[in-house]
C-alpha positions, -999 to 999 in steps of 0.1 A, spaced: 621 -683 576 648 -708 585 641 -745 586 666 -768 603 673 -797 579 688 -817 607 654 -820 624 623 -839 614 591 -820 608 556 -824 621 532 -807 598 499 -798 615 465 -790 599 439 -763 607 435 -757 644 407 -730 645 410 -723 682 411 -759 694 440 -752 718 435 -781 742 433 -806 713 466 -791 699 482 -797 733 471 -833 732 484 -838 697 518 -822 706 520 -845 737 513 -875 715 541 -864 691 566 -862 720 567 -825 725 570 -812 761 563 -778 777 596 -763 787 601 -727 797 565 -719 785 572 -733 750 563 -767 735 596 -783 724 609 -815 709 646 -825 711 648 -836 674 617 -822 656 601 -790 645 563 -782 641 551 -767 608 516 -752 609 495 -749 578 476 -718 589 440 -712 601 449 -710 638 420 -686 644 382 -683 641 353 -706 649 368 -723 679 366 -719 717 402 -711 726 416 -690 698 437 -668 720 453 -698 737 460 -714 703 476 -683 690 498 -680 721 510 -715 718 518 -714 681 533 -679 683 556 -688 712 568 -719 694 576 -699 663 594 -672 682 615 -698 700 625 -715 667 605 -746 675 579 -741 648 571 -722 616 536 -712 604 522 -701 571 492 -679 565 458 -695 561 428 -678 546 414 -669 580 446 -650 590 442 -632 556 406 -625 564 414 -610 597 440 -587 581 415 -577 555 388 -571 581 410 -544 598 427 -529 567 410 -500 549 406 -506 512 424 -482 488 405 -455 470 388 -467 438 382 -503 450 346 -496 458 351 -511 493 356 -496 528 378 -525 539 398 -552 521 375 -577 538 340 -562 536 321 -559 568 291 -579 558 272 -604 580 287 -635 564 322 -623 570 314 -611 605 301 -645 614 335 -661 606 356 -637 627 331 -632 655 346 -657 680 381 -643 675 370 -607 680 350 -616 711 379 -636 727 402 -606 722 378 -580 732 396 -574 765 430 -577 749 431 -552 720 469 -546 720 476 -583 720 453 -587 690 471 -559 672 504 -577 679 490 -609 664 478 -590 633 513 -577 629 525 -613 631 500 -624 605 514 -598 581 548 -614 585 537 -649 578 548 -664 545 521 -676 521 540 -709 515 571 -729 522 592 -746 496 618 -767 513 629 -786 481 618 -821 489 585 -809 503 562 -779 500 534 -765 520 506 -740 512 472 -735 528 451 -745 499 467 -748 464 501 -748 448 500 -728 416 535 -727 401 529 -698 377 514 -675 403 540 -685 429 569 -677 405 554 -643 398 549 -637 435 584 -646 444 599 -624 418 588 -595 440 585 -612 474 613 -639 474 602 -653 508 565 -651 499 560 -627 527 537 -599 514 535 -563 526 506 -540 534 505 -526 498 500 -561 484 473 -567 510 455 -535 500 458 -544 463 439 -576 469 407 -555 475 405 -550 438 388 -579 421 408 -592 392 441 -579 406 472 -601 408 471 -598 446 435 -610 447 444 -639 424 473 -649 447 452 -649 479 422 -667 463 443 -694 447 469 -701 473 447 -697 504 413 -708 491 420 -732 462 405 -736 428 369 -735 420 344 -737 391 308 -726 385 282 -754 387 268 -763 353 233 -755 341 231 -725 364 226 -748 394 234 -739 430 239 -759 461 234 -752 498 264 -754 520 264 -771 554 264 -736 569 232 -726 551 246 -705 523 238 -710 486 268 -716 464 271 -713 426 308 -724 427 324 -756 440 360 -764 450 379 -785 425 407 -809 427 440 -798 413 456 -832 407 431 -853 388 448 -870 358 420 -875 334 387 -861 347 356 -866 326 327 -853 347 321 -825 372 319 -853 398 354 -863 391 368 -830 402 347 -820 432 368 -816 464 347 -802 493 324 -816 520 292 -806 502 283 -831 475 273 -818 441 237 -822 429 235 -855 411 226 -838 378 258 -817 381 280 -846 391 270 -865 360 276 -836 336 305 -842 313 334 -816 314 339 -797 282 373 -790 268 372 -755 280 365 -766 315 393 -791 314 417 -764 302 408 -743 333 419 -770 357 452 -768 375 473 -799 377 499 -808 403 519 -835 387 526 -868 405 564 -863 400 564 -830 419 577 -828 455 556 -837 484 528 -811 489 509 -805 521 477 -784 523 450 -777 549 417 -759 543 394 -786 529 374 -800 559 381 -837 552 366 -865 572 373 -902 579 407 -918 585 437 -895 576 456 -908 546 474 -895 515 453 -882 486 481 -897 465 517 -905 470 529 -869 469 499 -850 482 482 -848 516 455 -826 531 458 -823 569 426 -805 576 402 -830 591 375 -807 605 389 -803 641 366 -775 651 336 -795 639 345 -824 663 366 -841 637 404 -848 641 434 -826 645 460 -842 622 498 -842 618 522 -859 594 556 -869 607 579 -860 578 616 -871 576 635 -876 544 609 -896 524 599 -886 489 566 -904 489 540 -902 517 538 -931 542 502 -937 554 517 -950 587 531 -915 595 498 -897 599 490 -889 636 459 -875 650 437 -869 680 399 -869 681 384 -836 692 365 -842 724 332 -826 733 347 -807 763 364 -785 736 329 -770 730 326 -732 732 324 -715 766 
């Protein structure tokens, strides 16, 4: 994947089929539709993955992003939902105990349902997009900035790039991820889904979507966390008893830490709310729950080494973007 250092970059968070909202955001950023492709004379769009699933215009969103990438006007990394779609269609290897890399259970079917329905009359087109997903890199490291869908783990990334220098994995790696505990499974879980930790005291919480969870997503940048509440990073709040529970030394050692002196890092994935802003001077999440009538967010990156709150751009998702 080639980035043009002479151009500025517009990093864009999770789209999830909100194609009309994406068009509005691109217009606000100064992109124009020319020859069927959205273009900017001096800038390039960088998408953080999760183009598909949940939303009302998944096919249109994929067409827009894919055409920009093919024309050299954009780049796109893999999100967990692109990985899920690959796994849904890929038979698991013998001995894994699964039929598919992504098991066909109701909870998984619910996430991919809208995508499959919207491509029901376009099977070859969907196959072509799956082939494209397989060629997406899991991350971009451009030197002064980095982007990954959920979490930057230096040790895992170094090991991955020893075999896949461009962080573009093959079918064998995808198949290997069906095996719990494998390196491939660890890579997808960490880079595309983030870090997590079990709730203390055997507690569980109910997600916004009605599923019980025994694990919660954790921050990977907290300097000196003391309690479980200090490290939670997800829309669902921890039960008060859990949030007040002190972290033991073993739990602290399990936490990943992205140092404040590292290059700028951009992630999506985490369903943030409110006014877009840096998490800290070198870290931004650009997922602000667009498909849940939140915001579709971009950051206008030039040559800065610390994030500028004034360079976040966004559009509110309007109710007419509701499912057809």
